[in-house]
C-alpha positions as a LaTeX table, in Angstrom:
\begin{tabular}{lrrr}
\hline
Residue & $x$ (\AA) & $y$ (\AA) & $z$ (\AA) \\
\hline
Met1 & $-2.78$ & $-15.37$ & 16.84 \\
His2 & 0.99 & $-14.46$ & 16.56 \\
Ser3 & 3.33 & $-11.34$ & 16.54 \\
Gly4 & 6.43 & $-11.53$ & 14.06 \\
Lys5 & 8.84 & $-9.27$ & 13.68 \\
Val6 & 6.01 & $-7.15$ & 11.89 \\
Arg7 & 3.10 & $-8.59$ & 11.40 \\
Asp8 & 0.19 & $-9.19$ & 13.70 \\
Val9 & $-2.47$ & $-12.35$ & 12.43 \\
Tyr10 & $-5.63$ & $-12.33$ & 13.95 \\
Leu11 & $-8.17$ & $-14.65$ & 13.93 \\
Asp12 & $-11.46$ & $-14.02$ & 12.85 \\
Gly13 & $-13.95$ & $-16.78$ & 12.20 \\
Asp14 & $-12.86$ & $-18.87$ & 9.29 \\
Asp15 & $-10.56$ & $-15.89$ & 8.19 \\
Leu16 & $-7.07$ & $-14.34$ & 9.26 \\
Val17 & $-6.43$ & $-10.50$ & 9.20 \\
Leu18 & $-2.83$ & $-9.70$ & 8.90 \\
Val19 & $-2.05$ & $-6.13$ & 10.22 \\
Ala20 & 1.78 & $-4.43$ & 8.91 \\
Ser21 & 2.89 & $-2.44$ & 11.68 \\
Asp22 & 5.23 & $-0.14$ & 11.35 \\
Arg23 & 7.68 & $-1.85$ & 13.06 \\
Ile24 & 11.51 & $-2.06$ & 11.49 \\
Ser25 & 13.74 & $-5.65$ & 11.93 \\
Ile26 & 17.04 & $-6.45$ & 10.73 \\
Tyr27 & 19.70 & $-9.26$ & 11.06 \\
Asp28 & 16.29 & $-10.95$ & 12.81 \\
Val29 & 16.32 & $-8.44$ & 15.18 \\
Val30 & 13.13 & $-6.12$ & 15.72 \\
Leu31 & 14.07 & $-2.81$ & 16.54 \\
Pro32 & 11.91 & $-0.33$ & 19.56 \\
Thr33 & 12.05 & 2.82 & 17.11 \\
Pro34 & 8.76 & 2.20 & 14.73 \\
Ile35 & 9.33 & 4.16 & 10.92 \\
Pro36 & 6.04 & 6.15 & 10.28 \\
Asp37 & 3.85 & 5.09 & 7.59 \\
Lys38 & 5.77 & 1.89 & 7.14 \\
Gly39 & 2.76 & $-0.57$ & 7.32 \\
Ala40 & 0.50 & 1.07 & 5.32 \\
Val41 & 3.17 & 1.23 & 2.25 \\
Leu42 & 3.95 & $-2.74$ & 3.10 \\
Thr43 & 0.17 & $-3.04$ & 2.68 \\
Arg44 & $-0.80$ & $-1.18$ & $-0.54$ \\
Leu45 & 1.97 & $-2.86$ & $-2.68$ \\
Ser46 & 2.06 & $-6.64$ & $-1.87$ \\
Leu47 & $-1.52$ & $-5.74$ & $-2.81$ \\
Trp48 & $-0.68$ & $-4.06$ & $-6.32$ \\
Trp49 & 1.59 & $-6.66$ & $-6.37$ \\
Phe50 & $-0.35$ & $-9.60$ & $-6.13$ \\
Glu51 & $-2.88$ & $-7.79$ & $-8.44$ \\
Gln52 & 0.53 & $-7.98$ & $-11.33$ \\
Leu53 & 1.32 & $-11.59$ & $-10.48$ \\
Ala54 & $-2.47$ & $-13.35$ & $-9.99$ \\
Asp55 & $-1.79$ & $-15.31$ & $-13.51$ \\
Ile56 & 1.02 & $-16.83$ & $-12.22$ \\
Val57 & 0.14 & $-17.75$ & $-8.83$ \\
Pro58 & $-2.83$ & $-17.55$ & $-6.55$ \\
Asn59 & $-2.57$ & $-15.52$ & $-3.42$ \\
His60 & $-4.23$ & $-15.37$ & 0.48 \\
Val61 & $-6.23$ & $-12.22$ & 0.17 \\
Leu62 & $-9.85$ & $-12.54$ & 0.88 \\
Ser63 & $-9.82$ & $-8.29$ & 1.57 \\
Ala64 & $-8.30$ & $-5.25$ & 2.13 \\
Thr65 & $-11.64$ & $-3.12$ & 2.94 \\
Asp66 & $-13.18$ & $-5.54$ & 5.40 \\
Val67 & $-10.87$ & $-5.10$ & 7.92 \\
Pro68 & $-11.40$ & $-4.10$ & 11.68 \\
Ala69 & $-10.84$ & 0.11 & 11.65 \\
Glu70 & $-8.25$ & 0.41 & 13.84 \\
Phe71 & $-5.98$ & $-1.64$ & 11.16 \\
Ala72 & $-7.83$ & 0.25 & 8.03 \\
Gly73 & $-5.31$ & 0.86 & 5.55 \\
Arg74 & $-2.51$ & $-1.22$ & 7.46 \\
Ala75 & $-4.19$ & $-4.84$ & 7.32 \\
Ile76 & $-5.47$ & $-7.65$ & 4.69 \\
Arg77 & $-8.86$ & $-10.38$ & 5.20 \\
Cys78 & $-6.53$ & $-13.53$ & 4.58 \\
Arg79 & $-7.29$ & $-17.46$ & 3.69 \\
Arg80 & $-5.56$ & $-19.40$ & 6.59 \\
Leu81 & $-2.97$ & $-21.40$ & 5.32 \\
Asp82 & $-0.85$ & $-24.40$ & 6.56 \\
Met83 & 2.06 & $-22.23$ & 5.73 \\
Val84 & 5.61 & $-23.89$ & 3.95 \\
Gln85 & 7.95 & $-23.77$ & 5.95 \\
Val86 & 10.79 & $-22.42$ & 3.74 \\
Glu87 & 11.42 & $-18.94$ & 3.21 \\
Cys88 & 12.00 & $-19.15$ & $-0.78$ \\
Ile89 & 14.35 & $-16.54$ & $-1.89$ \\
Ala90 & 15.48 & $-15.61$ & $-5.38$ \\
Arg91 & 18.36 & $-13.74$ & $-5.85$ \\
Gly92 & 19.40 & $-12.03$ & $-9.42$ \\
Tyr93 & 22.02 & $-9.86$ & $-8.06$ \\
Leu94 & 25.37 & $-11.22$ & $-6.10$ \\
Thr95 & 24.94 & $-9.09$ & $-2.85$ \\
Gly96 & 23.99 & $-8.90$ & 1.37 \\
Leu97 & 24.89 & $-12.39$ & 2.37 \\
Gly98 & 24.26 & $-14.10$ & $-0.23$ \\
Leu99 & 27.51 & $-12.60$ & $-1.06$ \\
Lys100 & 28.48 & $-13.52$ & 1.92 \\
Glu101 & 28.15 & $-16.98$ & 1.40 \\
Tyr102 & 29.37 & $-16.41$ & $-2.55$ \\
Val103 & 32.82 & $-15.41$ & $-0.91$ \\
Arg104 & 33.44 & $-18.55$ & 1.39 \\
Asp105 & 32.27 & $-21.09$ & $-0.79$ \\
Gly106 & 31.87 & $-19.88$ & $-4.33$ \\
Ala107 & 27.98 & $-20.95$ & $-4.29$ \\
Val108 & 24.53 & $-20.06$ & $-2.58$ \\
Ser109 & 22.52 & $-22.41$ & $-1.23$ \\
Gly110 & 24.32 & $-25.35$ & $-2.92$ \\
Val111 & 24.60 & $-23.61$ & $-5.88$ \\
Thr112 & 27.47 & $-23.13$ & $-7.67$ \\
Leu113 & 28.47 & $-19.28$ & $-9.11$ \\
Pro114 & 31.42 & $-18.34$ & $-11.59$ \\
Pro115 & 34.38 & $-16.82$ & $-10.26$ \\
Gly116 & 35.25 & $-13.95$ & $-9.61$ \\
Leu117 & 32.06 & $-12.24$ & $-9.16$ \\
Val118 & 31.70 & $-8.48$ & $-6.95$ \\
Glu119 & 29.63 & $-6.94$ & $-4.90$ \\
Ala120 & 25.80 & $-6.01$ & $-6.93$ \\
Asp121 & 27.01 & $-8.11$ & $-10.27$ \\
Arg122 & 24.07 & $-9.20$ & $-12.07$ \\
Leu123 & 23.45 & $-13.54$ & $-11.91$ \\
Glu124 & 23.52 & $-14.79$ & $-15.80$ \\
Gln125 & 20.36 & $-16.44$ & $-14.37$ \\
Pro126 & 18.07 & $-15.50$ & $-11.51$ \\
Ile127 & 18.93 & $-18.60$ & $-8.62$ \\
Phe128 & 16.77 & $-20.09$ & $-6.16$ \\
Thr129 & 18.22 & $-20.01$ & $-2.40$ \\
Pro130 & 15.91 & $-21.49$ & $-0.02$ \\
Thr131 & 16.57 & $-20.33$ & 3.62 \\
Thr132 & 14.66 & $-21.48$ & 6.82 \\
Lys133 & 11.90 & $-20.32$ & 8.89 \\
Glu134 & 12.95 & $-19.22$ & 12.46 \\
Ala135 & 11.50 & $-18.08$ & 14.88 \\
Val136 & 11.38 & $-14.02$ & 15.65 \\
Gly137 & 15.38 & $-13.35$ & 16.84 \\
Val138 & 16.90 & $-16.49$ & 15.51 \\
His139 & 19.09 & $-16.43$ & 12.29 \\
Asp140 & 17.49 & $-17.82$ & 9.26 \\
Glu141 & 20.12 & $-20.10$ & 7.84 \\
Phe142 & 20.67 & $-21.13$ & 3.98 \\
Ile143 & 19.69 & $-24.60$ & 2.62 \\
Thr144 & 20.00 & $-26.40$ & $-0.37$ \\
Phe145 & 17.52 & $-27.20$ & $-2.96$ \\
Asp146 & 18.14 & $-30.77$ & $-1.87$ \\
Asp147 & 17.10 & $-29.63$ & 1.89 \\
Val148 & 13.87 & $-28.18$ & 0.78 \\
Val149 & 13.17 & $-31.82$ & $-1.36$ \\
Glu150 & 13.48 & $-33.46$ & 2.11 \\
Gln151 & 11.53 & $-30.99$ & 4.29 \\
Val152 & 8.15 & $-31.18$ & 1.61 \\
Gly153 & 9.24 & $-33.68$ & $-1.32$ \\
Lys154 & 10.36 & $-33.36$ & $-4.26$ \\
Glu155 & 6.85 & $-32.13$ & $-6.68$ \\
Gln156 & 6.32 & $-29.54$ & $-4.24$ \\
Ala157 & 9.92 & $-28.38$ & $-3.52$ \\
Glu158 & 10.17 & $-28.03$ & $-7.63$ \\
Glu159 & 6.70 & $-26.19$ & $-7.58$ \\
Leu160 & 8.13 & $-23.86$ & $-5.09$ \\
Arg161 & 11.27 & $-23.09$ & $-6.68$ \\
Asp162 & 9.70 & $-22.52$ & $-10.02$ \\
Leu163 & 6.51 & $-20.07$ & $-8.85$ \\
Thr164 & 9.52 & $-18.29$ & $-6.70$ \\
Leu165 & 11.73 & $-17.55$ & $-10.18$ \\
Arg166 & 8.72 & $-16.99$ & $-12.35$ \\
Val167 & 7.31 & $-14.03$ & $-9.80$ \\
Tyr168 & 10.52 & $-12.98$ & $-8.86$ \\
Ser169 & 11.01 & $-12.56$ & $-13.45$ \\
Arg170 & 7.99 & $-10.78$ & $-13.40$ \\
Gly171 & 8.61 & $-8.67$ & $-10.89$ \\
Arg172 & 11.91 & $-7.63$ & $-11.83$ \\
Asp173 & 11.16 & $-6.68$ & $-15.51$ \\
Ile174 & 7.87 & $-4.64$ & $-14.23$ \\
Ala175 & 10.39 & $-3.17$ & $-11.90$ \\
Ala176 & 12.91 & $-2.58$ & $-14.47$ \\
Glu177 & 10.21 & $-0.43$ & $-16.83$ \\
Arg178 & 9.97 & 1.91 & $-13.72$ \\
Gly179 & 13.24 & 1.96 & $-13.68$ \\
Ile180 & 14.45 & 0.07 & $-10.10$ \\
Ile181 & 16.24 & $-2.81$ & $-10.27$ \\
Val182 & 15.36 & $-5.78$ & $-7.76$ \\
Ala183 & 18.32 & $-7.14$ & $-6.23$ \\
Asp184 & 16.24 & $-10.25$ & $-4.77$ \\
Thr185 & 13.77 & $-11.14$ & $-3.12$ \\
Lys186 & 11.97 & $-13.63$ & $-0.23$ \\
Leu187 & 8.43 & $-15.23$ & $-0.03$ \\
Glu188 & 6.26 & $-17.35$ & 1.28 \\
Phe189 & 3.72 & $-20.29$ & 0.13 \\
Gly190 & 0.85 & $-21.75$ & 2.45 \\
Arg191 & $-1.80$ & $-24.67$ & 0.58 \\
Thr192 & $-5.55$ & $-24.05$ & 1.94 \\
Ala193 & $-7.54$ & $-27.71$ & 2.90 \\
Asp194 & $-7.63$ & $-28.86$ & $-0.67$ \\
Gly195 & $-3.98$ & $-28.60$ & $-1.13$ \\
Thr196 & $-3.35$ & $-25.49$ & $-3.67$ \\
Leu197 & $-0.34$ & $-23.78$ & $-2.85$ \\
Met198 & $-0.78$ & $-19.62$ & $-2.90$ \\
Leu199 & 1.48 & $-16.72$ & $-2.47$ \\
Ala200 & 1.43 & $-15.26$ & 0.91 \\
Asp201 & 2.51 & $-12.68$ & 3.88 \\
Glu202 & 3.96 & $-9.71$ & 1.63 \\
Val203 & 5.01 & $-9.55$ & $-1.63$ \\
Leu204 & 8.07 & $-7.35$ & $-3.29$ \\
Thr205 & 8.12 & $-4.88$ & $-0.66$ \\
Pro206 & 11.38 & $-3.19$ & 0.48 \\
Asp207 & 10.93 & $-5.20$ & 3.58 \\
Ser208 & 10.98 & $-8.44$ & 1.37 \\
Ser209 & 13.59 & $-6.97$ & $-1.42$ \\
Arg210 & 16.87 & $-5.20$ & $-2.11$ \\
Phe211 & 15.73 & $-2.40$ & $-4.60$ \\
Trp212 & 17.96 & $-0.41$ & $-6.50$ \\
Pro213 & 18.03 & 2.82 & $-8.95$ \\
Leu214 & 18.51 & 1.24 & $-12.55$ \\
Asp215 & 20.60 & 4.57 & $-13.87$ \\
Glu216 & 22.74 & 4.41 & $-10.74$ \\
Trp217 & 23.74 & 0.55 & $-10.74$ \\
Val218 & 27.64 & 0.11 & $-10.84$ \\
Pro219 & 28.95 & $-3.54$ & $-9.44$ \\
Gly220 & 32.05 & $-3.23$ & $-7.28$ \\
Arg221 & 30.22 & $-1.34$ & $-4.58$ \\
Thr222 & 27.28 & $-0.84$ & $-2.09$ \\
Gln223 & 24.26 & 0.29 & $-4.16$ \\
Phe224 & 21.76 & 2.58 & $-2.72$ \\
Ser225 & 18.53 & 0.80 & $-1.31$ \\
Phe226 & 14.90 & 1.88 & $-1.42$ \\
Asp227 & 14.81 & $-0.09$ & 1.45 \\
Lys228 & 15.41 & $-0.77$ & 4.88 \\
Gln229 & 19.27 & $-0.47$ & 3.71 \\
Ser230 & 19.97 & 2.73 & 5.29 \\
Val231 & 19.01 & 1.24 & 9.06 \\
Arg232 & 21.60 & $-1.67$ & 8.47 \\
Asp233 & 24.31 & 0.76 & 7.28 \\
Trp234 & 23.45 & 3.20 & 10.56 \\
Ser235 & 23.09 & 0.25 & 12.93 \\
Arg236 & 26.60 & $-1.56$ & 11.23 \\
Asp237 & 28.50 & 2.48 & 12.07 \\
Ala238 & 26.89 & 2.28 & 15.26 \\
Gly239 & 29.16 & $-0.15$ & 15.98 \\
Trp240 & 25.89 & $-2.99$ & 17.09 \\
Asp241 & 26.74 & $-6.35$ & 17.38 \\
Gln242 & 23.42 & $-7.63$ & 16.10 \\
Thr243 & 22.15 & $-9.00$ & 19.00 \\
Ala244 & 18.95 & $-8.34$ & 21.11 \\
Pro245 & 17.91 & $-5.49$ & 22.18 \\
Gly246 & 18.28 & $-3.88$ & 19.02 \\
Pro247 & 19.39 & 0.10 & 19.78 \\
Glu248 & 17.36 & 3.38 & 19.39 \\
Val249 & 16.99 & 4.58 & 16.00 \\
Pro250 & 17.87 & 7.88 & 15.89 \\
Ala251 & 15.09 & 11.12 & 13.68 \\
Asp252 & 17.17 & 11.59 & 10.57 \\
Val253 & 17.70 & 7.74 & 10.00 \\
Val254 & 13.77 & 7.40 & 10.43 \\
Glu255 & 13.26 & 9.88 & 8.30 \\
Arg256 & 15.26 & 8.56 & 5.43 \\
Thr257 & 13.71 & 5.14 & 5.88 \\
Arg258 & 10.50 & 6.37 & 5.77 \\
Ser259 & 11.08 & 8.46 & 1.96 \\
Arg260 & 12.59 & 5.39 & 0.30 \\
Tyr261 & 9.56 & 3.04 & 1.43 \\
Val262 & 7.18 & 6.19 & 0.05 \\
Glu263 & 9.39 & 6.70 & $-3.12$ \\
Val264 & 9.61 & 3.12 & $-4.27$ \\
Tyr265 & 5.90 & 2.52 & $-3.72$ \\
Glu266 & 5.06 & 5.57 & $-5.69$ \\
Arg267 & 7.47 & 4.70 & $-8.72$ \\
Leu268 & 6.97 & 0.66 & $-8.81$ \\
Thr269 & 3.10 & 1.87 & $-8.79$ \\
Gly270 & 2.75 & 5.13 & $-10.08$ \\
Leu271 & 0.39 & 6.22 & $-7.59$ \\
Ser272 & 0.80 & 9.01 & $-4.71$ \\
Phe273 & 0.99 & 7.62 & $-0.86$ \\
\hline
\end{tabular}
C-alpha cells in the first residue's frame, strides 16, 4: 500500500502488515546504505514499549508472529486506522531543530521558553511541539497547538497533546531507571472506525527519539546519542547539503550506528538482541 522512509505497509485482508526495513533516513532523506538489523531492533523495541504503555493508550498491534515468513522478526500485524495527519512530538530537553527554533524565536511550536537556555538543557516541563506530516523527501515543519486545533478540532487536539506528553513522561521515567535520557520523541496516532484513538507506527525507538546516556549528560554541548545522530554528524562533516539523493554511508559509520541501536534496545529492555 505504501512505502515510507523506513517502513513498508501491506494490506492483508482487513489488516495491515507493517514491515520495518533497514533503511535509514536523516533530514527527511532516505540514504542509500542500510543499517543491518535496524528493522528488527525497531520492531522489537516498539513491541516492548507498546506493552509498557498499554494502560495509557491502546495501540494498533494485533500480532507480532502472524506475519509472512520473509518478514519475521521485523513486522507487525496491526489494525487499519485513519491516521492523524500530525506528527506529535514531545520535548523534555532542548536540542536539534527545537534548539534552532528556540534560538531564532525564543519558542518552539509557539511554546515560549525561558531565555538563556543552551544545548541539551532540561526543560522545566515537557512540551508538545507538533509538526506537519509530509511526504518522503519533504521536510516536516513546526506548527502550533492552535494549528492542530484548526486541523482536527479542539477536543482531539487536546487529546493528542495529553497522550503525547503522558507517553513521553512514562518513557522518560522508565528509561531513566536504566540510565538513559529520552530527550524527545515523535509519536503517531490513528482512529479506529468507532473513533477510538490509538498509538500507531513505532514508539520510543532510536528512529523516533533521542536517547542519551544519563551519566554523561552535560548541558551546553552535543550529547552522545544512542540513535542515528552519528549518521547526522558524519553527513555534516562530509559536507552534504541535506538534499536528495543522499550519500553512501561508510562502513565504520554503519557499524557504529548498528551497535548503538542494539545497545539501547538491550539497556532499555534488559533483553539480549
